[in-house]
C-alpha positions, 0 to 999 in steps of 0.5 A, a space after each residue: 378596805 377592798 371588798 373581798 371577791 367571791 370566786 367560783 369554786 374550782 371544778 377539780 376541788 369539787 370532784 375531790 369533794 365528790 370522791 369524799 362523799 362517795 367513799 364515806 357513804 359506801 353500801 355493804 354488798 348484798 345488804 339484806 332488805 330488812 336492814 335497809 328498811 330498818 335504817 330508813 325507818 329509824 332515820 326518817 323518824 330521827 333527824 340526828 340519826 339521819 344526819 349521822 347516817 347519810 352525811 358522815 362528812 358533816 357529822 363529827 358530832 351529834 346535831 345540836 338540839 336547835 338543829 333538830 327542832 328547826 328541821 322537825 318544824 320545817 318538815 311538819 309545816 308545809 308553809 314553814 317560814 323559818 330564820 336560823 339566827 345561829 352563831 358562826 360555825 354552828 352549821 347554818 349553811 350545812 343544814 339549810 342548804 344541804 341536809 334539810 332539802 335531802 331530809 325533805 326528799 327522803 320524806 317525799 316532800 320536795 318539788 324544787 328548790 331555790 337558793 339565794 346567796 349574796 350573788 350568783 357566784 356565791 349561790 352556785 358555790 353553795 349549790 355545788 355541795 347539794 349536787 355532790 350529795 345528790 350525785 355521789 351519796 351512794 347510801 342515800 341513793 341506795 335507800 331513796 333512789 338515784 337522784 341526779 339527772 342533768 344540769 350543773 351547779 356551775 350554771 346554777 341549775 340542775 334537775 333530779 330524775 324525779 324532776 326536782 329542779 335546783 336553781 341558784 340566784 344572786 341577791 335581788 335576781 329574779 326567780 321567775 321561770 323556776 318551775 320545772 314542767 308542772 312542778 313549782 319549787 316548794 323550798 326556798 333558802 336564803 343563806 348568809 345574804 348580808 355583808 358589811 357593805 349592804 347593811 350600811 345602805 338602808 335603801 338597798 336593804 329594803 329593796 332586797 327584803 321586798 324581793 325576798 318577800 315578793 318575787 322570791 316567795 311568790 315564785 314558790 308553790 301556793 299549795 305549800 312552800 317552805 322558806 329557810 333563812 340563815 345568817 348572823 345579825 351583823 347589823 341592826 339594819 341587816 336583811 336578816 333583821 328586817 325579815 325577822 322584824 325586830 330591828 330595834 329594841 321592843 319592835 315586834 317580830 314579823 307575823 308567821 316567822 319561826 325565829 330560831 335565835 341561838 347564842 353560843 353561850 347562855 347563863 354566863 357567870 364571870 369572876 371578878 376579873 370579868 373572865 367567863 368561868 361557867 356557861 351553858 354551851 349551845 352546841 355542847 355536842 361539839 364545842 367545849 366552853 374553853 373552845 368558845 371562850 378561846 375563839 372569843 378572846 382571839 376575835 375580840 369583844 366586838 366581833 365576838 358579840 356580833 358573831 356569837 351573840 348577835 349583838 350588833 353594836 356598831 364599832 365606829 371608826 371615828 365615834 368609837 363605842 367606848 365614847 358612848 357613856 350612859 349614866 344617871 343625869 343630874 336633875 334637869 333643873 340643874 342644867 344651865 340650858 336645854 336645847 332641842 334641835 329638829 332635823 326634818 330631813 329630805 324624804 328623797 335623799 339617799 342617806 337622810 330619811 329619818 326625822 331626828 330630834 336631839 335634846 341636849 343639856 349643858 351643865 359645867 363642861 359636860 353635854 348630856 344627851 337627854 332624849 332622842 326622836 329618830 324615826 321614819 314618820 310624818 312631819 306632824 308626828 315629830 311636832 306632836 312628840 316635841 309638844 308632848 315632851 315639852 309639856 312633860 318637863 318638870 315645873 321650872 324646866 324649859 327647853 329652846 327648840 331650833 330647826 334648820 332654816 332650809 326646812 322652814 317651808 310653807 308646808 312645814 309651817 302649816 303642819 306645825 299650825 295643825 299640830 299646835 291647834 290639835 294639841 292646844 299648845 303653842 310650840 315655839 321653834 327658832 330658825 337656825 339661820 347659820 351659814 354652815 360649813 359642810 355637814 361631814 366636817 360639822 359632825 366630825 368636829 364633835 369627836 374631841 368632846 366624845 373622846 374627852 369624856 364630856 358627853 354623857 347619855 341618859 341611862 334611862 334611855 339606853 335601850 330606847 329604840 330612838 336612842 339606839 338608832 340615833 347613836 348608831 347613826 353617829 357611829 356610822 359617820 366616817 369618810 365615804 359613809 352612806 348610812 343615815 346621818 340625821 341624828 348626828 346632824 341634829 346633835 351638831 345643831 344642838 351642840 352649836 347652840 349649847 356652846 353659845 350659851 356656854 360662852 354667855 355663861 362664861 362671860 357672865 361669870 367673868 363679869 360677875 367676878 370682875 364686879 366682885 373684885 372691883 367692889 372689894 377693892 372699893 370697900 377697902 378704900 372706904 
């Protein structure tokens, strides 16, 4: 699918919007001063009233409770770092890029603002609404003074009469030089910075995260700076997820981040047919349950889960979500064979920087995904995990370990010796000496078994971070993929040796059947 281009906002369209702002915020002629002061006093205490009074174009309903809570926390803490993980169409951009900075200006707490978008054009478009409010909101100017002075959102740079500079940046652009005279910006906003392309490239994600926490954050005032980030969690490895920190189940959130995570519906009750019959609506001031459900039904379950509930299950193009079945496994003693395959990966590879170990069992015609190890770690950590897993197996259950030949190097052999000595256990690893076809071809060949329902994963591991990461890597395999592939590569290795044992088992059964038949025939002759 071609990438959708982001085009610069049309100037005439912007002028028309400015006219709407001006017309909706007109001030009564010769308004008494006490009326003005009363309004200001009430609005400075009440964020919802502030929004409805000065921004009627955006206030077709009262603010949601989470809007008010986020804005108040931002105002009170001059070192606020907040992430607004709110559902689609729940006013993330409006509040973070327009109203909260104006709220800070009204309280005399804004010295400058940096706004980061997906790219420079997107950031400038976002900044255009801020300039429209500063330049044409007559009621705000009447109550808090005229704001706009010079510069243009089209250039991504303008300044107010009070010397407050607003600057737009694209993802990864340097924010250096953002200070205006003695005023260093003290408000940074990152809006909707993720897209479907970057989330599948972990190295690019890491680079942007480092830019946000490094150059962007440190371009703001040391005396106190607020940072607000808004977006949906479109992927478990998104930029937003990495800023929060909880990229995997059980992972800790980043210290110091206020995480406002809101789902469109909570306390959902469904009928026997799976239809939602009741739920609590997050922005009940604007949406009805029926409206949310209708939107969900139209979008479909995968996109609805992503956009409204931040559930980032990857819908694979080859390995589809419906293929991943979790169930209680047969006892490990009932497995015909258990194979563990270790793919150590190359550290400097663009798509392979995980240590991946896949443990699979074979019983009848089914393949059972018993356990995974899918981590960025040292080689000794992986060997330690293998030893401890083998030692944890029930009495009478054994596992056969394999590792690809190209990784059997002196440093890795030495690492294994050190771990074995430390753990007081001899780990036997067989070298996979195959002359293998291309990796993509090998991995895609697993699809028919998934599609036929012959692949079952251990339900006890369903929410395990290693299992989640590994299965997401499998789902990411498609033509031209750039995502990590260590887990599916190790799966393929384990499956190859499962097949060898399956063929041996079939030969053994056929031989026993032939012997039995011959013995019966001979007994009849006797």
